[in-house]
N, C-alpha and C positions, 0 to 999 in steps of 0.2 A: 504495499498498500504505499503510496505518498500523497502526503502532503505540501502543496504550494500555496505558501502567504502573500496571497494575492497584492493586498491589502492589510495595512495596520493603524493605520490613523485616523483621527477620530472624524467627525461628521464635519467639519469645516476640509481635511487634510492638512499636511503639511509639504510646503509651505502657503499661510493662512493669506487671500490673495490680501492686498494691501500693508500686509503684513512687515515691517526692519529690523523684526529680534535677528538679535545674530543666529538662532536657531533656523527662522526662513529664509537666510541669508546664506546660510550652510554652503559651500558643493559639494560635500561630501553629502553620498548618496542613502550614507544607513541616514539622513537626516529627510530626504525624500519620502513621506508615507502619503499613500494612497489611500479610500476610505476600506474600510472594511470589510476582509471579506478571506475566503479559504477555497482551493478545491482538493478535492478528494476525487484519486484515483486508483485503481485497481487495473486489472490485463481486461478486464469486463466494463468496468464502467468509471463514468467520470460525473461527479455530482459536483455543484457550487452551494456553499452556506453563505446566500443576499447576492444581491445583486446590485450594487446602488450605482451612484453616477459615476464612477468611470468601470463603467461592469466590459464597455467594449474596449475602452484601450489594455484592459486587465487580461479580456481573450485575446487580444489581440499580440501583447507585448509576452505573451503565454505559450501560441500560441496553441490554443485549443480549437482544435478541431470538430470534436466528438461531446456531446454534450447530452446525458443522460437525463438528468433532472436541476431544478434547484428547491431547496429546503429554505425556506424566511424564517428568522430568527423574532419576528418583526416588522412592522408598515411603517417607518420613521421612514424621509426619504433617503439619508445617508445609507440605506440599505433596502430600498425596493426600482433606486429609478431609473435604474439601467434596461430593467424587463423589457421597453419594446425595442431593444437591441439584440431580442430570443429571437427575431425575424431569419436574422442568416442563420440559425442553426436550425428554422424552418425548411426553411428553402434546401439547405443541407442536405437533410435528415429524412424528411418528403412525410414529416408528420408536428405535433402539435406538444411543444413544452411540457413534459411535465411538472410542477409546482406543487411546493409540500407547505402547507399554514395553517395558525391556527383560523376561529372563525374572525378573530378582531381584522388580524392582517389582511384576512378575505379582503372583510370588508375596506379596509383603507385603501388596496390594490385596486376594487374594482369603482374605487372615487377616486384616484387620481388613475382610472387609465379607462375611465366608461369606454372610451371607442372599441377596445377588448371585445367587450362582454352585450354589446348594443344584439337584437337581432338581426339588423342590413346595416352593414356595416362594408367599408371597403375595400375590399378584397387583398389588398399587401397587411393588412395593420398583423399582428400578432397572435400566434396560434398558440395559446395553452390549455392544458390539463387540470384542472385543478383538485387537489387531494386534500381532507381533512385532516390535520392532528388533531388529537383530542388526547384531553388532560390524562394525564400520566401513563398515554400511551407505548407504546414500541412498534415502532412498522418498519419496512422491509421494503429496500431500494435493489434489487437485484439481490445479489449478495452477500450486501452490505445490513445487518441492523442496526437502528436509530433506538438508542431511548431521549425522553424527551425529559429537563432539567428545566424546572418550572423557578425561576427567578424573577427579580421584581429594578425596574430602571423607572427608579421615582415610586410612583405607582404606580407602573405601567407594566401587564405582565412581559417576560420579555422571555424565548425560549434555548437553552440552551441545550444540547445535543451532546451523547455519549457513545459512541460506537467502538468496540472490542473494548480496546483497554485506553481510549483515546478519548478527551471530557472537552470540548470548546462552549466557553459560554461568554459572552460579549456582551457590554449595556448593561450592564448593572452594577446596583447598590444592596443589594440585602438578597440572600441563600438562606431558606431555615434549614433548621436543623435534620429535616427531613428530608428537604433534599444535599444535601452537605451529607446524608448514611450515600446516599444516591451513587456518589461519583469517590467516594470514600477510596482512596489509594487507586484511584488509577493509577496504571502507567506517568500519563501524559496528560498535563492539563494548561489549559490554553483560558487568560485571562486579561480582562480591561483594567488596565493598569492608568487613567487618564494623564495624571499626574499629582504633585505633592503635594498638593494640599485638599482639605475634604472637597469633594462637590456631591451638589443636590439629585447628581442621577448615577452618579458612575465613582464605583473604585478609585478610590487613592493610591499609591501607591504603597503603605503601610498597611492600609487594607488588604490589600490585596493579597500583600504578603502574608495576612495573619491568615485569614480566608485558605492560601495554598502548604499555611505549614498546621491546618485543620484537616485537610483534606490527604497530605500529604504523599504528593506524588513522586515518584523520582524526581521525574523534572518540569519544573514550568514553566511557562512562556506566557511573555506580559506582551498586551496585544492594546488596540483603538486606546495610543497613543498622540496626545498634542506635543508643539510648540511647546506648551510650558510647563511641559516635565525637566526640559534642558535637551542638549545636543548630546549625543547618541552616546557617542565615546567615553565623556565627561560623565554623566549619570552609570551609562556601565561602569568606570575604573569605582567612582567615588561608591558605587553600589556593594563592587567588590571589596574593596578595603574595609568596609564597617562592617559590612554582615560576611565578608570569610566565609559561605558558602557559596558562591554565585554558580557552581559549577551547576547548583540545583536548579537557581532561574537563572531565565535569560532574556534577555530586552528583547522579542522579536523583530524582524525590517521586510520590509516588504521584498519577495522574493527567496526569502528564505524558504528552504525546499527542506521534506525531510522523511526521511526516505523506513519504512518502520522495516528494516530487514538483518538489517547487520551494521558492521560498525564503519564508516571513513567519514572519512575532512577530506573534500576537493576542493580546489582555486580554478573555477569556473574563466579563463581570463579571459575570453571575448568579450564578455556582457559581466563580466565584473558579480558575479554570482557569488556566494558562498550557499556549497551542499554540505551540510550534516546529515547525515546518517545516525541515526539513534542507536544506544545498545543492547536494546531489546525487539524479540519479532513481538509485533501481537497477533494474538492464536483467539 
């Protein structure tokens, strides 16, 4: 199984429009973040979690020529705005795109993209098949089984997902003890860590570390990062010096690829991507 971090930024992305802070002006590619999304790939199946406003760019730069489904965490624009671009896959694959979402997210999508769902519509609009995710539901897409994790994004219910021993949670500032039990001892945890200061709807870095310590994953990756967290290299250095446990925690960046089957660290010179392979097979 291959996991690609298509984007690791917050709703504004990094750099932020018209911002002149050191992070937004940084030439370091580690400080460039598209809106948060991941791609899950096996020999048989390709699935995206969320299709934000950068979806088209993300599909192009990762050369995704086949897409079986999109799973949605929630209905905010930075997670659904790119849905129109599934038209390319409608044409390539000659079928409708399967999308998986809870009822609230479906309502948001139907409101934002009403032209898709009209009885009489222009023939070039995207074609989708909607599958409903119910509370506490396990569902399967081809050979991959997903378990839902219910979290809160301020007062908005948001879905996280556990598949095999990999847990993916973004846009959260509260996880109940019941839901923590569902993800306890995941081998790999992806969790939002917006900035150092508290935020009304996102975990701060210290809050994310607290959750990660409760889960006790072998490896935790922080995502949905804003420019307010700081320069990637500086934050990583200070974090290592302060906690001395950085091998268990990683500040993820765009285009990191996790191969969940063997051990290797490779540098791909042409595109400056660090390819990280994890230590354990997901079974």
